[in-house]
C-alpha positions as CSV (number, residue, x, y, z in Angstrom):
1,M,-35.9,-16.7,188.1
2,N,-39.5,-15.7,188.8
3,E,-39.1,-12.7,186.5
4,S,-37.8,-14.9,183.8
5,L,-40.7,-17.3,184.1
6,A,-43.1,-14.4,184.0
7,N,-41.6,-13.1,180.8
8,M,-41.8,-16.5,179.2
9,F,-45.4,-16.9,180.3
10,Q,-46.2,-13.4,178.8
11,S,-44.4,-14.3,175.5
12,K,-46.2,-17.6,175.2
13,T,-49.6,-15.9,176.0
14,A,-48.9,-13.3,173.4
15,R,-48.2,-16.0,170.7
16,V,-51.3,-17.8,171.7
17,I,-53.4,-14.6,171.3
18,L,-51.8,-13.8,168.0
19,T,-52.4,-17.3,166.8
20,V,-56.0,-17.2,167.8
21,F,-56.4,-13.8,166.3
22,G,-54.9,-15.1,163.0
23,V,-57.3,-18.1,163.0
24,L,-60.2,-15.8,163.5
25,V,-59.1,-13.6,160.7
26,C,-58.7,-16.6,158.4
27,F,-62.2,-17.9,159.4
28,L,-63.7,-14.5,158.7
29,L,-62.0,-14.3,155.4
30,L,-63.3,-17.8,154.5
31,V,-66.8,-17.0,155.5
32,N,-66.7,-13.8,153.4
33,T,-65.3,-15.7,150.4
34,M,-68.0,-18.4,150.7
35,H,-70.7,-15.7,150.9
36,E,-69.3,-14.0,147.8
37,Y,-69.1,-17.3,146.0
38,R,-72.6,-18.2,147.0
39,K,-73.8,-14.9,145.9
40,Y,-72.1,-15.3,142.6
41,T,-73.4,-18.8,141.9
42,L,-76.9,-17.7,142.7
43,E,-76.6,-14.9,140.3
44,G,-74.7,-16.8,137.7
45,S,-76.1,-18.6,134.6
46,G,-75.6,-22.0,136.1
47,T,-78.3,-21.7,138.7
48,S,-81.8,-22.8,138.1
49,A,-84.3,-20.1,138.6
50,T,-87.7,-20.9,140.3
51,N,-89.6,-17.8,139.6
52,T,-89.4,-16.5,136.0
53,I,-91.3,-14.5,133.4
54,T,-90.9,-14.9,129.7
55,V,-91.4,-12.1,127.1
56,T,-91.0,-11.8,123.4
57,G,-89.9,-9.0,121.1
58,E,-90.2,-8.6,117.3
59,S,-88.7,-6.2,114.9
60,E,-88.4,-5.6,111.1
61,V,-85.9,-3.5,109.1
62,F,-86.0,-2.8,105.4
63,A,-82.9,-2.7,103.1
64,V,-82.6,-1.7,99.6
65,P,-80.6,-4.4,97.8
66,D,-77.3,-3.3,96.3
67,I,-76.1,-6.5,94.7
68,A,-77.6,-8.7,91.9
69,T,-76.6,-12.3,91.4
70,F,-77.4,-14.8,88.7
71,T,-76.0,-18.1,87.1
72,Y,-75.6,-19.3,83.6
73,T,-74.2,-22.5,82.0
74,V,-72.1,-23.0,79.0
75,T,-72.7,-26.4,77.2
76,E,-70.9,-28.0,74.2
77,L,-71.3,-31.4,72.6
78,A,-68.6,-33.2,70.6
79,K,-67.5,-36.7,69.6
80,T,-64.4,-36.5,71.8
81,V,-63.9,-34.9,75.2
82,P,-61.0,-32.6,74.1
83,V,-63.0,-31.1,71.3
84,A,-66.0,-30.5,73.5
85,Q,-63.8,-28.9,76.2
86,K,-62.1,-26.6,73.7
87,A,-65.4,-25.4,72.4
88,A,-66.8,-24.9,75.8
89,T,-63.7,-23.1,77.0
90,E,-63.8,-20.7,74.1
91,K,-67.5,-19.9,74.7
92,A,-66.9,-19.5,78.5
93,N,-63.9,-17.2,78.0
94,K,-66.0,-15.0,75.7
95,A,-68.7,-14.7,78.4
96,V,-66.1,-13.9,81.1
97,E,-64.5,-11.3,78.8
98,F,-67.9,-9.6,78.3
99,L,-68.5,-9.6,82.1
100,K,-65.2,-7.9,82.8
101,K,-65.9,-5.3,80.1
102,S,-69.2,-4.7,81.7
103,G,-67.5,-3.7,85.0
104,V,-67.9,-7.1,86.8
105,A,-64.9,-7.8,89.0
106,E,-63.0,-11.0,88.5
107,K,-63.6,-12.0,92.1
108,D,-67.3,-11.8,91.4
109,I,-67.2,-14.4,88.7
110,Q,-67.0,-17.9,90.0
111,T,-67.2,-21.4,88.4
112,T,-69.7,-23.4,90.6
113,G,-69.9,-26.6,88.4
114,Y,-68.0,-28.4,85.7
115,N,-69.3,-31.6,84.2
116,I,-68.4,-34.1,81.5
117,S,-70.9,-36.8,80.6
118,P,-71.6,-39.1,77.6
119,Q,-74.8,-38.5,75.7
120,Y,-77.0,-41.1,73.9
121,D,-79.9,-41.1,71.6
122,Y,-82.5,-43.9,71.9
123,V,-83.2,-45.4,68.4
124,S,-86.2,-47.6,68.0
125,S,-85.9,-50.6,65.8
126,P,-88.5,-50.9,63.0
127,C,-91.5,-52.9,63.8
128,T,-92.7,-55.8,61.6
129,Q,-95.8,-58.0,61.4
130,Y,-94.2,-60.1,64.1
131,G,-93.9,-57.2,66.6
132,C,-91.2,-54.7,67.6
133,A,-87.8,-55.7,68.6
134,G,-87.2,-52.8,70.8
135,G,-84.5,-50.2,70.4
136,K,-81.0,-49.4,71.3
137,Q,-78.9,-46.4,72.5
138,V,-76.7,-44.7,70.0
139,F,-73.7,-42.7,71.3
140,K,-74.0,-39.0,70.4
141,G,-70.9,-37.7,72.0
142,Y,-69.6,-36.1,75.1
143,E,-71.3,-33.1,76.7
144,V,-69.1,-30.6,78.6
145,S,-71.0,-28.1,80.8
146,Q,-69.6,-25.3,83.0
147,T,-71.9,-23.3,85.4
148,V,-70.9,-19.9,86.5
149,S,-72.2,-17.6,89.2
150,V,-72.0,-13.9,88.7
151,K,-72.3,-11.0,91.2
152,V,-73.2,-7.6,89.8
153,R,-72.4,-4.9,92.4
154,K,-73.6,-2.0,90.2
155,I,-77.1,-3.1,90.4
156,E,-78.5,-0.6,87.8
157,D,-76.4,-2.5,85.3
158,A,-77.9,-5.9,86.1
159,G,-80.4,-5.8,83.1
160,T,-77.8,-4.8,80.6
161,V,-75.4,-7.5,81.8
162,L,-78.0,-10.3,81.7
163,A,-79.1,-9.3,78.1
164,G,-75.5,-9.3,77.0
165,I,-74.8,-12.7,78.5
166,G,-78.0,-14.1,76.9
167,E,-76.7,-13.0,73.4
168,L,-73.6,-15.3,73.9
169,N,-75.6,-18.5,73.5
170,V,-75.3,-19.6,77.1
171,T,-77.9,-21.9,78.5
172,N,-79.9,-21.9,81.9
173,L,-79.5,-18.2,82.5
174,S,-81.4,-18.0,85.7
175,G,-81.4,-17.5,89.5
176,L,-81.6,-13.7,89.5
177,Q,-81.6,-12.6,93.2
178,F,-81.1,-9.3,95.0
179,T,-79.2,-9.2,98.2
180,V,-77.6,-6.7,100.5
181,D,-73.8,-6.4,100.7
182,K,-73.7,-5.7,104.5
183,Q,-76.6,-7.9,105.4
184,D,-75.2,-8.7,108.9
185,D,-75.5,-5.1,109.9
186,F,-79.2,-5.1,109.2
187,V,-79.7,-8.5,111.0
188,A,-77.9,-7.0,114.1
189,E,-80.1,-3.9,113.9
190,A,-83.3,-6.0,113.7
191,R,-82.1,-8.2,116.7
192,K,-81.2,-5.1,118.8
193,K,-84.6,-3.6,118.2
194,A,-86.4,-6.9,119.1
195,I,-84.4,-7.2,122.4
196,K,-85.3,-3.7,123.3
197,E,-88.9,-4.4,122.9
198,A,-88.7,-7.5,125.0
199,K,-86.9,-5.6,127.7
200,E,-89.6,-3.0,127.8
201,K,-92.2,-5.6,128.0
202,A,-90.4,-7.3,130.9
203,E,-90.1,-4.0,132.9
204,V,-93.8,-3.3,132.5
205,L,-94.8,-6.8,133.5
206,A,-92.4,-6.9,136.5
207,D,-93.9,-3.5,137.6
208,D,-97.4,-4.8,137.3
209,L,-96.6,-7.9,139.3
210,G,-94.7,-6.0,142.0
211,V,-91.5,-7.9,141.5
212,S,-87.9,-7.1,140.5
213,I,-86.0,-8.5,137.6
214,V,-82.8,-10.4,138.7
215,R,-81.1,-11.7,135.6
216,V,-81.6,-13.3,132.2
217,V,-81.8,-17.1,132.4
218,N,-82.7,-18.0,128.8
219,F,-82.6,-16.4,125.4
220,S,-83.6,-17.6,121.9
221,E,-83.8,-15.9,118.6
222,G,-85.6,-16.6,115.4
223,G,-86.2,-14.6,112.3
224,D,-86.9,-14.5,108.6
225,Y,-84.3,-12.8,106.7
226,P,-83.8,-11.6,104.1
227,R,-86.9,-11.8,101.8
228,P,-88.5,-9.5,99.2
229,Y,-91.0,-7.0,100.7
230,Y,-92.5,-5.8,97.5
231,A,-92.5,-6.1,93.7
232,K,-89.2,-7.6,92.5
233,T,-89.8,-7.9,88.8
234,M,-87.9,-10.7,87.0
235,M,-87.0,-10.6,83.4
236,A,-89.2,-12.1,80.7
237,D,-88.6,-15.7,79.8
238,S,-87.5,-14.8,76.3
239,A,-84.7,-12.5,77.6
240,M,-83.6,-15.2,80.0
241,S,-83.2,-17.8,77.4
242,V,-82.1,-16.2,74.2
243,G,-81.0,-12.7,75.1
244,G,-82.4,-9.5,73.7
245,S,-83.1,-6.0,74.9
246,A,-82.2,-5.3,78.5
247,P,-85.1,-6.2,80.8
248,E,-86.6,-3.8,83.2
249,I,-85.9,-4.9,86.7
250,S,-87.5,-3.5,89.9
251,V,-85.3,-4.1,92.9
252,G,-87.8,-3.4,95.6
253,E,-86.8,-3.9,99.2
254,N,-85.7,-6.8,101.3
255,K,-87.4,-7.3,104.7
256,I,-85.2,-8.5,107.5
257,S,-87.0,-9.6,110.6
258,S,-86.0,-10.8,114.1
259,S,-88.0,-12.4,116.9
260,V,-86.5,-13.1,120.4
261,S,-87.7,-14.8,123.5
262,I,-86.2,-13.8,126.8
263,T,-86.8,-15.4,130.2
264,Y,-85.9,-13.4,133.3
265,E,-85.6,-14.6,136.9
266,I,-87.7,-12.5,139.2
267,R,-88.0,-12.0,143.0
């Protein structure tokens, strides 16, 4: 009987010891988890930093434009809308046909505006010795206008295309711009260089101050891109309005710049 009681006591003691050991293990795991969580939150982006330094970086890259864009408008006036539309459509189709023959892809010819509006002339009434009776509006007809945007990917042909379009009696031939097809690549390159400059400044400053950089707590970016860097000659007004010989066009370069500001936590 005594031996049985002793065995029961030892078994119960063992269970208690195992239970206490399990509780201690769970407690240690909990403490470790809280420590890691606290460490993570202190180093995470949601924690306010008390000691910081802010540095800036700037960079510029230059890209030779490889696309020319411009717009033109086809306008026709007639007494009725159908007649005006038919005339405008015929003229617009001739312009599109010319563009395609000049190597411009259909996807690069886009109608950006289509408008129908009545037009009036103001006719003054004859004046007498008793004064002028005023005037009145006289209906002229309906004006149909269609504006088209064109993208010329073979940029060396831009002058020839513009001259040819001008000879087709279109109006408002304007908006010549030079752009870069893969502009985002140049923007990313400029940003990368600006960030690198800012990092180098931060490392030098931290070394001078005798501190260590912990993490980035704020980042902002600005820039001015793209814009012409040097001479981008536009065509003469006469060529823009009535056609003529192909104008000489200097493409130049587009300057793409990036400026960044980075705030680091230090300790």
